[in-house]
PyMOL Python script that loads the backbone (N, CA, C, O; Angstrom):
from pymol import cmd

cmd.read_pdbstr("""\
ATOM      1  N   MET A   1      92.946  96.562  72.126  1.00  0.00           N
ATOM      2  CA  MET A   1      91.621  95.999  72.303  1.00  0.00           C
ATOM      3  C   MET A   1      90.665  97.031  72.903  1.00  0.00           C
ATOM      4  O   MET A   1      89.506  97.116  72.496  1.00  0.00           O
ATOM      5  N   ALA A   2      91.146  97.811  73.867  1.00  0.00           N
ATOM      6  CA  ALA A   2      90.288  98.816  74.496  1.00  0.00           C
ATOM      7  C   ALA A   2      89.895  99.900  73.501  1.00  0.00           C
ATOM      8  O   ALA A   2      88.785 100.427  73.560  1.00  0.00           O
ATOM      9  N   LYS A   3      90.804 100.233  72.587  1.00  0.00           N
ATOM     10  CA  LYS A   3      90.518 101.252  71.581  1.00  0.00           C
ATOM     11  C   LYS A   3      89.406 100.775  70.637  1.00  0.00           C
ATOM     12  O   LYS A   3      88.529 101.549  70.253  1.00  0.00           O
ATOM     13  N   MET A   4      89.456  99.507  70.277  1.00  0.00           N
ATOM     14  CA  MET A   4      88.445  98.942  69.399  1.00  0.00           C
ATOM     15  C   MET A   4      87.084  98.896  70.089  1.00  0.00           C
ATOM     16  O   MET A   4      86.056  99.140  69.458  1.00  0.00           O
ATOM     17  N   THR A   5      87.080  98.588  71.366  1.00  0.00           N
ATOM     18  CA  THR A   5      85.839  98.543  72.141  1.00  0.00           C
ATOM     19  C   THR A   5      85.204  99.922  72.209  1.00  0.00           C
ATOM     20  O   THR A   5      83.991 100.057  72.046  1.00  0.00           O
ATOM     21  N   ARG A   6      86.006 100.937  72.445  1.00  0.00           N
ATOM     22  CA  ARG A   6      85.480 102.308  72.495  1.00  0.00           C
ATOM     23  C   ARG A   6      84.894 102.723  71.163  1.00  0.00           C
ATOM     24  O   ARG A   6      83.847 103.369  71.116  1.00  0.00           O
ATOM     25  N   ARG A   7      85.564 102.355  70.076  1.00  0.00           N
ATOM     26  CA  ARG A   7      85.041 102.699  68.748  1.00  0.00           C
ATOM     27  C   ARG A   7      83.713 102.000  68.498  1.00  0.00           C
ATOM     28  O   ARG A   7      82.780 102.597  67.961  1.00  0.00           O
ATOM     29  N   LEU A   8      83.632 100.741  68.886  1.00  0.00           N
ATOM     30  CA  LEU A   8      82.394  99.996  68.700  1.00  0.00           C
ATOM     31  C   LEU A   8      81.258 100.618  69.508  1.00  0.00           C
ATOM     32  O   LEU A   8      80.142 100.749  69.005  1.00  0.00           O
ATOM     33  N   ILE A   9      81.524 100.994  70.725  1.00  0.00           N
ATOM     34  CA  ILE A   9      80.509 101.650  71.559  1.00  0.00           C
ATOM     35  C   ILE A   9      80.098 102.980  70.934  1.00  0.00           C
ATOM     36  O   ILE A   9      78.919 103.333  70.942  1.00  0.00           O
ATOM     37  N   GLY A  10      81.056 103.709  70.401  1.00  0.00           N
ATOM     38  CA  GLY A  10      80.752 104.974  69.733  1.00  0.00           C
ATOM     39  C   GLY A  10      79.867 104.790  68.519  1.00  0.00           C
ATOM     40  O   GLY A  10      78.937 105.567  68.302  1.00  0.00           O
ATOM     41  N   VAL A  11      80.149 103.764  67.722  1.00  0.00           N
ATOM     42  CA  VAL A  11      79.343 103.487  66.536  1.00  0.00           C
ATOM     43  C   VAL A  11      77.922 103.093  66.929  1.00  0.00           C
ATOM     44  O   VAL A  11      76.955 103.547  66.317  1.00  0.00           O
ATOM     45  N   VAL A  12      77.799 102.257  67.939  1.00  0.00           N
ATOM     46  CA  VAL A  12      76.470 101.835  68.406  1.00  0.00           C
ATOM     47  C   VAL A  12      75.692 103.036  68.948  1.00  0.00           C
ATOM     48  O   VAL A  12      74.501 103.181  68.672  1.00  0.00           O
ATOM     49  N   ALA A  13      76.360 103.891  69.714  1.00  0.00           N
ATOM     50  CA  ALA A  13      75.695 105.080  70.248  1.00  0.00           C
ATOM     51  C   ALA A  13      75.249 106.003  69.118  1.00  0.00           C
ATOM     52  O   ALA A  13      74.155 106.566  69.172  1.00  0.00           O
ATOM     53  N   LEU A  14      76.077 106.158  68.111  1.00  0.00           N
ATOM     54  CA  LEU A  14      75.721 106.997  66.973  1.00  0.00           C
ATOM     55  C   LEU A  14      74.515 106.428  66.229  1.00  0.00           C
ATOM     56  O   LEU A  14      73.605 107.170  65.857  1.00  0.00           O
ATOM     57  N   LEU A  15      74.508 105.129  66.014  1.00  0.00           N
ATOM     58  CA  LEU A  15      73.361 104.497  65.359  1.00  0.00           C
ATOM     59  C   LEU A  15      72.086 104.652  66.182  1.00  0.00           C
ATOM     60  O   LEU A  15      71.009 104.866  65.626  1.00  0.00           O
ATOM     61  N   ALA A  16      72.204 104.546  67.498  1.00  0.00           N
ATOM     62  CA  ALA A  16      71.043 104.727  68.368  1.00  0.00           C
ATOM     63  C   ALA A  16      70.518 106.158  68.277  1.00  0.00           C
ATOM     64  O   ALA A  16      69.306 106.374  68.250  1.00  0.00           O
ATOM     65  N   LEU A  17      71.418 107.127  68.229  1.00  0.00           N
ATOM     66  CA  LEU A  17      70.999 108.528  68.106  1.00  0.00           C
ATOM     67  C   LEU A  17      70.298 108.777  66.776  1.00  0.00           C
ATOM     68  O   LEU A  17      69.294 109.488  66.724  1.00  0.00           O
ATOM     69  N   VAL A  18      70.822 108.198  65.710  1.00  0.00           N
ATOM     70  CA  VAL A  18      70.186 108.352  64.398  1.00  0.00           C
ATOM     71  C   VAL A  18      68.797 107.728  64.416  1.00  0.00           C
ATOM     72  O   VAL A  18      67.849 108.310  63.889  1.00  0.00           O
ATOM     73  N   ALA A  19      68.667 106.551  65.018  1.00  0.00           N
ATOM     74  CA  ALA A  19      67.361 105.887  65.092  1.00  0.00           C
ATOM     75  C   ALA A  19      66.358 106.724  65.882  1.00  0.00           C
ATOM     76  O   ALA A  19      65.203 106.854  65.478  1.00  0.00           O
ATOM     77  N   VAL A  20      66.791 107.286  66.995  1.00  0.00           N
ATOM     78  CA  VAL A  20      65.903 108.124  67.803  1.00  0.00           C
ATOM     79  C   VAL A  20      65.532 109.390  67.044  1.00  0.00           C
ATOM     80  O   VAL A  20      64.381 109.823  67.086  1.00  0.00           O
ATOM     81  N   ALA A  21      66.491 109.984  66.355  1.00  0.00           N
ATOM     82  CA  ALA A  21      66.211 111.195  65.573  1.00  0.00           C
ATOM     83  C   ALA A  21      65.181 110.904  64.483  1.00  0.00           C
ATOM     84  O   ALA A  21      64.274 111.705  64.257  1.00  0.00           O
ATOM     85  N   LEU A  22      65.315 109.771  63.812  1.00  0.00           N
ATOM     86  CA  LEU A  22      64.338 109.414  62.785  1.00  0.00           C
ATOM     87  C   LEU A  22      62.970 109.145  63.384  1.00  0.00           C
ATOM     88  O   LEU A  22      61.954 109.510  62.794  1.00  0.00           O
ATOM     89  N   LEU A  23      62.931 108.513  64.542  1.00  0.00           N
ATOM     90  CA  LEU A  23      61.662 108.241  65.217  1.00  0.00           C
ATOM     91  C   LEU A  23      60.967 109.535  65.617  1.00  0.00           C
ATOM     92  O   LEU A  23      59.761 109.688  65.420  1.00  0.00           O
ATOM     93  N   VAL A  24      61.725 110.457  66.175  1.00  0.00           N
ATOM     94  CA  VAL A  24      61.155 111.741  66.590  1.00  0.00           C
ATOM     95  C   VAL A  24      60.720 112.545  65.374  1.00  0.00           C
ATOM     96  O   VAL A  24      59.677 113.199  65.402  1.00  0.00           O
ATOM     97  N   ALA A  25      61.512 112.500  64.309  1.00  0.00           N
ATOM     98  CA  ALA A  25      61.166 113.253  63.102  1.00  0.00           C
ATOM     99  C   ALA A  25      59.885 112.730  62.455  1.00  0.00           C
ATOM    100  O   ALA A  25      59.108 113.506  61.901  1.00  0.00           O
ATOM    101  N   SER A  26      59.667 111.431  62.522  1.00  0.00           N
ATOM    102  CA  SER A  26      58.483 110.877  61.872  1.00  0.00           C
ATOM    103  C   SER A  26      57.221 111.015  62.716  1.00  0.00           C
ATOM    104  O   SER A  26      56.138 111.238  62.176  1.00  0.00           O
ATOM    105  N   ASN A  27      57.350 110.884  64.043  1.00  0.00           N
ATOM    106  CA  ASN A  27      56.166 110.883  64.907  1.00  0.00           C
ATOM    107  C   ASN A  27      56.043 112.112  65.793  1.00  0.00           C
ATOM    108  O   ASN A  27      54.950 112.411  66.275  1.00  0.00           O
ATOM    109  N   GLY A  28      57.105 112.813  66.014  1.00  0.00           N
ATOM    110  CA  GLY A  28      57.082 113.898  66.978  1.00  0.00           C
ATOM    111  C   GLY A  28      57.241 113.342  68.382  1.00  0.00           C
ATOM    112  O   GLY A  28      57.272 112.125  68.564  1.00  0.00           O
ATOM    113  N   LEU A  29      57.340 114.201  69.362  1.00  0.00           N
ATOM    114  CA  LEU A  29      57.545 113.754  70.735  1.00  0.00           C
ATOM    115  C   LEU A  29      56.257 113.297  71.405  1.00  0.00           C
ATOM    116  O   LEU A  29      56.297 112.644  72.447  1.00  0.00           O
ATOM    117  N   ASP A  30      55.118 113.636  70.814  1.00  0.00           N
ATOM    118  CA  ASP A  30      53.844 113.262  71.433  1.00  0.00           C
ATOM    119  C   ASP A  30      53.598 111.763  71.396  1.00  0.00           C
ATOM    120  O   ASP A  30      53.015 111.217  72.333  1.00  0.00           O
ATOM    121  N   SER A  31      54.023 111.088  70.346  1.00  0.00           N
ATOM    122  CA  SER A  31      53.736 109.665  70.222  1.00  0.00           C
ATOM    123  C   SER A  31      55.001 108.819  70.361  1.00  0.00           C
ATOM    124  O   SER A  31      55.144 107.791  69.700  1.00  0.00           O
ATOM    125  N   PHE A  32      55.910 109.257  71.218  1.00  0.00           N
ATOM    126  CA  PHE A  32      57.148 108.527  71.467  1.00  0.00           C
ATOM    127  C   PHE A  32      56.818 107.232  72.201  1.00  0.00           C
ATOM    128  O   PHE A  32      55.988 107.247  73.110  1.00  0.00           O
ATOM    129  N   PRO A  33      57.449 106.102  71.832  1.00  0.00           N
ATOM    130  CA  PRO A  33      57.149 104.841  72.517  1.00  0.00           C
ATOM    131  C   PRO A  33      57.436 104.928  74.014  1.00  0.00           C
ATOM    132  O   PRO A  33      58.475 105.452  74.416  1.00  0.00           O
ATOM    133  N   GLY A  34      56.546 104.432  74.817  1.00  0.00           N
ATOM    134  CA  GLY A  34      56.722 104.454  76.261  1.00  0.00           C
ATOM    135  C   GLY A  34      56.008 105.610  76.936  1.00  0.00           C
ATOM    136  O   GLY A  34      55.912 105.641  78.163  1.00  0.00           O
ATOM    137  N   ASN A  35      55.511 106.552  76.167  1.00  0.00           N
ATOM    138  CA  ASN A  35      54.758 107.657  76.751  1.00  0.00           C
ATOM    139  C   ASN A  35      53.360 107.197  77.129  1.00  0.00           C
ATOM    140  O   ASN A  35      52.760 106.366  76.446  1.00  0.00           O
ATOM    141  N   ILE A  36      52.855 107.739  78.210  1.00  0.00           N
ATOM    142  CA  ILE A  36      51.519 107.391  78.684  1.00  0.00           C
ATOM    143  C   ILE A  36      50.604 108.585  78.461  1.00  0.00           C
ATOM    144  O   ILE A  36      50.917 109.704  78.869  1.00  0.00           O
ATOM    145  N   VAL A  37      49.477 108.341  77.814  1.00  0.00           N
ATOM    146  CA  VAL A  37      48.484 109.396  77.574  1.00  0.00           C
ATOM    147  C   VAL A  37      47.175 108.940  78.197  1.00  0.00           C
ATOM    148  O   VAL A  37      46.667 107.863  77.883  1.00  0.00           O
ATOM    149  N   ILE A  38      46.631 109.771  79.087  1.00  0.00           N
ATOM    150  CA  ILE A  38      45.360 109.472  79.747  1.00  0.00           C
ATOM    151  C   ILE A  38      44.359 110.535  79.324  1.00  0.00           C
ATOM    152  O   ILE A  38      44.576 111.730  79.525  1.00  0.00           O
ATOM    153  N   LYS A  39      43.254 110.077  78.734  1.00  0.00           N
ATOM    154  CA  LYS A  39      42.209 111.006  78.301  1.00  0.00           C
ATOM    155  C   LYS A  39      41.009 110.827  79.214  1.00  0.00           C
ATOM    156  O   LYS A  39      40.470 109.728  79.343  1.00  0.00           O
ATOM    157  N   ALA A  40      40.598 111.917  79.846  1.00  0.00           N
ATOM    158  CA  ALA A  40      39.431 111.904  80.724  1.00  0.00           C
ATOM    159  C   ALA A  40      38.530 113.069  80.327  1.00  0.00           C
ATOM    160  O   ALA A  40      38.753 114.210  80.733  1.00  0.00           O
ATOM    161  N   GLY A  41      37.529 112.769  79.541  1.00  0.00           N
ATOM    162  CA  GLY A  41      36.629 113.824  79.077  1.00  0.00           C
ATOM    163  C   GLY A  41      37.362 114.761  78.138  1.00  0.00           C
ATOM    164  O   GLY A  41      37.908 114.338  77.118  1.00  0.00           O
ATOM    165  N   ASP A  42      37.369 116.040  78.491  1.00  0.00           N
ATOM    166  CA  ASP A  42      38.048 117.033  77.671  1.00  0.00           C
ATOM    167  C   ASP A  42      39.500 117.238  78.078  1.00  0.00           C
ATOM    168  O   ASP A  42      40.209 118.035  77.464  1.00  0.00           O
ATOM    169  N   THR A  43      39.944 116.536  79.095  1.00  0.00           N
ATOM    170  CA  THR A  43      41.298 116.711  79.616  1.00  0.00           C
ATOM    171  C   THR A  43      42.196 115.573  79.155  1.00  0.00           C
ATOM    172  O   THR A  43      41.785 114.414  79.106  1.00  0.00           O
ATOM    173  N   ARG A  44      43.421 115.928  78.819  1.00  0.00           N
ATOM    174  CA  ARG A  44      44.401 114.928  78.402  1.00  0.00           C
ATOM    175  C   ARG A  44      45.663 115.092  79.240  1.00  0.00           C
ATOM    176  O   ARG A  44      46.226 116.184  79.312  1.00  0.00           O
ATOM    177  N   TYR A  45      46.107 114.010  79.871  1.00  0.00           N
ATOM    178  CA  TYR A  45      47.332 114.010  80.666  1.00  0.00           C
ATOM    179  C   TYR A  45      48.395 113.229  79.910  1.00  0.00           C
ATOM    180  O   TYR A  45      48.138 112.135  79.407  1.00  0.00           O
ATOM    181  N   LYS A  46      49.590 113.798  79.834  1.00  0.00           N
ATOM    182  CA  LYS A  46      50.692 113.124  79.152  1.00  0.00           C
ATOM    183  C   LYS A  46      51.840 112.922  80.131  1.00  0.00           C
ATOM    184  O   LYS A  46      52.267 113.856  80.810  1.00  0.00           O
ATOM    185  N   VAL A  47      52.335 111.685  80.195  1.00  0.00           N
ATOM    186  CA  VAL A  47      53.492 111.361  81.039  1.00  0.00           C
ATOM    187  C   VAL A  47      54.566 110.794  80.104  1.00  0.00           C
ATOM    188  O   VAL A  47      54.434 109.662  79.641  1.00  0.00           O
ATOM    189  N   PRO A  48      55.625 111.557  79.819  1.00  0.00           N
ATOM    190  CA  PRO A  48      56.632 111.122  78.848  1.00  0.00           C
ATOM    191  C   PRO A  48      57.672 110.180  79.448  1.00  0.00           C
ATOM    192  O   PRO A  48      58.852 110.525  79.515  1.00  0.00           O
ATOM    193  N   LEU A  49      57.247 108.998  79.882  1.00  0.00           N
ATOM    194  CA  LEU A  49      58.169 108.043  80.497  1.00  0.00           C
ATOM    195  C   LEU A  49      59.260 107.595  79.532  1.00  0.00           C
ATOM    196  O   LEU A  49      60.430 107.542  79.909  1.00  0.00           O
ATOM    197  N   GLY A  50      58.901 107.278  78.311  1.00  0.00           N
ATOM    198  CA  GLY A  50      59.883 106.831  77.328  1.00  0.00           C
ATOM    199  C   GLY A  50      60.937 107.879  77.066  1.00  0.00           C
ATOM    200  O   GLY A  50      62.124 107.565  76.969  1.00  0.00           O
ATOM    201  N   LEU A  51      60.514 109.120  76.952  1.00  0.00           N
ATOM    202  CA  LEU A  51      61.451 110.221  76.708  1.00  0.00           C
ATOM    203  C   LEU A  51      62.345 110.458  77.920  1.00  0.00           C
ATOM    204  O   LEU A  51      63.528 110.760  77.763  1.00  0.00           O
ATOM    205  N   MET A  52      61.796 110.325  79.124  1.00  0.00           N
ATOM    206  CA  MET A  52      62.616 110.510  80.334  1.00  0.00           C
ATOM    207  C   MET A  52      63.675 109.421  80.455  1.00  0.00           C
ATOM    208  O   MET A  52      64.815 109.704  80.824  1.00  0.00           O
ATOM    209  N   VAL A  53      63.313 108.187  80.150  1.00  0.00           N
ATOM    210  CA  VAL A  53      64.283 107.089  80.207  1.00  0.00           C
ATOM    211  C   VAL A  53      65.364 107.289  79.159  1.00  0.00           C
ATOM    212  O   VAL A  53      66.546 107.094  79.442  1.00  0.00           O
ATOM    213  N   LEU A  54      64.971 107.675  77.953  1.00  0.00           N
ATOM    214  CA  LEU A  54      65.941 107.919  76.889  1.00  0.00           C
ATOM    215  C   LEU A  54      66.903 109.040  77.263  1.00  0.00           C
ATOM    216  O   LEU A  54      68.112 108.906  77.074  1.00  0.00           O
ATOM    217  N   ALA A  55      66.384 110.134  77.785  1.00  0.00           N
ATOM    218  CA  ALA A  55      67.240 111.258  78.189  1.00  0.00           C
ATOM    219  C   ALA A  55      68.190 110.842  79.300  1.00  0.00           C
ATOM    220  O   ALA A  55      69.351 111.250  79.301  1.00  0.00           O
ATOM    221  N   SER A  56      67.723 110.044  80.238  1.00  0.00           N
ATOM    222  CA  SER A  56      68.564 109.581  81.336  1.00  0.00           C
ATOM    223  C   SER A  56      69.707 108.711  80.824  1.00  0.00           C
ATOM    224  O   SER A  56      70.853 108.879  81.242  1.00  0.00           O
ATOM    225  N   VAL A  57      69.402 107.795  79.935  1.00  0.00           N
ATOM    226  CA  VAL A  57      70.434 106.906  79.390  1.00  0.00           C
ATOM    227  C   VAL A  57      71.457 107.700  78.584  1.00  0.00           C
ATOM    228  O   VAL A  57      72.662 107.490  78.728  1.00  0.00           O
ATOM    229  N   LEU A  58      70.981 108.611  77.736  1.00  0.00           N
ATOM    230  CA  LEU A  58      71.905 109.404  76.924  1.00  0.00           C
ATOM    231  C   LEU A  58      72.794 110.293  77.779  1.00  0.00           C
ATOM    232  O   LEU A  58      73.992 110.402  77.517  1.00  0.00           O
ATOM    233  N   LEU A  59      72.230 110.928  78.790  1.00  0.00           N
ATOM    234  CA  LEU A  59      73.038 111.774  79.665  1.00  0.00           C
ATOM    235  C   LEU A  59      74.049 110.961  80.459  1.00  0.00           C
ATOM    236  O   LEU A  59      75.166 111.423  80.691  1.00  0.00           O
ATOM    237  N   THR A  60      73.675 109.761  80.876  1.00  0.00           N
ATOM    238  CA  THR A  60      74.612 108.893  81.591  1.00  0.00           C
ATOM    239  C   THR A  60      75.787 108.517  80.697  1.00  0.00           C
ATOM    240  O   THR A  60      76.936 108.537  81.137  1.00  0.00           O
ATOM    241  N   ILE A  61      75.502 108.177  79.450  1.00  0.00           N
ATOM    242  CA  ILE A  61      76.570 107.818  78.514  1.00  0.00           C
ATOM    243  C   ILE A  61      77.485 109.005  78.255  1.00  0.00           C
ATOM    244  O   ILE A  61      78.707 108.860  78.269  1.00  0.00           O
ATOM    245  N   VAL A  62      76.908 110.171  78.021  1.00  0.00           N
ATOM    246  CA  VAL A  62      77.716 111.364  77.726  1.00  0.00           C
ATOM    247  C   VAL A  62      78.564 111.755  78.924  1.00  0.00           C
ATOM    248  O   VAL A  62      79.751 112.043  78.766  1.00  0.00           O
ATOM    249  N   LEU A  63      77.992 111.772  80.102  1.00  0.00           N
ATOM    250  CA  LEU A  63      78.744 112.182  81.282  1.00  0.00           C
ATOM    251  C   LEU A  63      79.835 111.175  81.648  1.00  0.00           C
ATOM    252  O   LEU A  63      80.914 111.570  82.091  1.00  0.00           O
ATOM    253  N   ASN A  64      79.571 109.893  81.471  1.00  0.00           N
ATOM    254  CA  ASN A  64      80.605 108.889  81.732  1.00  0.00           C
ATOM    255  C   ASN A  64      81.722 108.958  80.687  1.00  0.00           C
ATOM    256  O   ASN A  64      82.883 108.709  81.011  1.00  0.00           O
ATOM    257  N   ALA A  65      81.390 109.285  79.465  1.00  0.00           N
ATOM    258  CA  ALA A  65      82.408 109.415  78.418  1.00  0.00           C
ATOM    259  C   ALA A  65      83.292 110.636  78.678  1.00  0.00           C
ATOM    260  O   ALA A  65      84.494 110.598  78.415  1.00  0.00           O
ATOM    261  N   ARG A  66      82.708 111.706  79.188  1.00  0.00           N
ATOM    262  CA  ARG A  66      83.492 112.925  79.473  1.00  0.00           C
ATOM    263  C   ARG A  66      84.423 112.723  80.671  1.00  0.00           C
ATOM    264  O   ARG A  66      85.481 113.348  80.752  1.00  0.00           O
ATOM    265  N   ARG A  67      84.027 111.854  81.592  1.00  0.00           N
ATOM    266  CA  ARG A  67      84.840 111.617  82.784  1.00  0.00           C
ATOM    267  C   ARG A  67      86.161 110.933  82.423  1.00  0.00           C
ATOM    268  O   ARG A  67      87.185 111.191  83.056  1.00  0.00           O
ATOM    269  N   ARG A  68      86.142 110.081  81.434  1.00  0.00           N
ATOM    270  CA  ARG A  68      87.351 109.310  81.072  1.00  0.00           C
ATOM    271  C   ARG A  68      88.296 110.072  80.223  1.00  0.00           C
ATOM    272  O   ARG A  68      89.346 109.551  79.847  1.00  0.00           O
TER     273      ARG A  68
END
""", "prot")
cmd.dss("prot")
cmd.show_as("cartoon", "prot")
cmd.util.cbc("prot")
cmd.orient("prot")
């Protein structure tokens, strides 16, 4: 049962990576969902919150998988 659970988690993680890769390929990193863009006159501030959350989740999954 544990082996099947790991495979299922692996498949879901792979599908999530493919979805993110397609999203980045179509829009680029500038228009990633969850990013905040503030325009004030000629200045533009970008806060990549969505990308930071995604990187955090992916790194947590990878590091926890390597530990086991």
